[in-house]
N, C-alpha and C positions, 0 to 999 in steps of 0.2 A: 451461371450465377444470376440471381434475381436482383431487382433494383434495390432491395434492402441490404445487399451485401456490397462490400468494396474490396478491391484488390489493392493492398497497400505495400509499397516498397519501403523497407527499412534498411539502414546501413549500420552494422555492428562490427567494430574492429575492421573497418575497411572491406567488409564482405556484405554483399547485397542479398537480402532475403525478401521474397514475395509472401505476404501473409494475407489471408482472407479474413475479414471480420465484418460485423454488422456496420453499416454505414454510420450509424449513430455513435459507434465506438472508435471511429477512425482517429480522432484527436487523442483519445486516451491511449490507443495503441502507439501512436507516434511519441507521445510523452513517455510511455513505458520504455520504448526502445531507446529513447534518449538517455533515460536514467540507467538502463542496463549497459548501454555503450560507455557511459561515463564511469560506471563501476568497474567494468572490464578493463578499461584503459588504465584506471588507477592500479589495478592488480597487475596488469602487464608491465606498467612503468616501474613498479617496485623491482621487477626483474627476477624475483625468486621462483616464479611459477612459469613454466614453459608449456606451450601447447594451448590451442584455442579451447579444446574440450575441458582441460583442467582449469583454465581461467574462468570458463562459463560455470563450472561446478562450484568453484570457490565464490564467485559472484552470487550464484543462486543461494548458497549456504548463508552468506552474509546478509542477503536480502530477506531470507526466511527468518533469520535471527532478529533482524530489525522488525519484521512483522510480528513475531512473537512478543517482543518487548512492547510494541505499540498496542497489541491486544491486551496485554497485562495492564498497561496504563489505562486503557479504556475501561476494563473491568473495575479497576480501582476508582476511577472517576464515576462510573455508574453507581458503584456502591456508596461513594461519598454523597453523590447527589440524592440517592434514595434515602439515605440516613438523614440528610438535611431536610428533605421534603417531609419525612415522617415527623421530625422535630417541629417543623413549622405547622404541620397539620395538627399535631398534638396541642401546640400552643393555641392555635385557632379554636380548637375544640374546647380547651380550658377556658378561654376568654368567652366564648359563646355560652358555655355552661354556667359561668359566673354571672352572666347578664340575665339569665332566665329566672 
């Protein structure tokens, strides 16, 4: 492993995993593992789903769903911002056109 990579130990549902990542992404990996661990604990603690693999799949599906919703919100915001910028640009053009 070169100096740009790091070996990171993460703990998810009391199980230790060694993960290699870019040294610059170590903090993000640890934060991601913490979020995943919390989600998996929530699912496990509800008690309806048994088995680490099933808990992991449900957590992954929930997180993917959250991602899809966030992306949809981002697209809506991008569209709203683009529309507002267009309106502002049109107003500026109109004002500049009136002053000529």
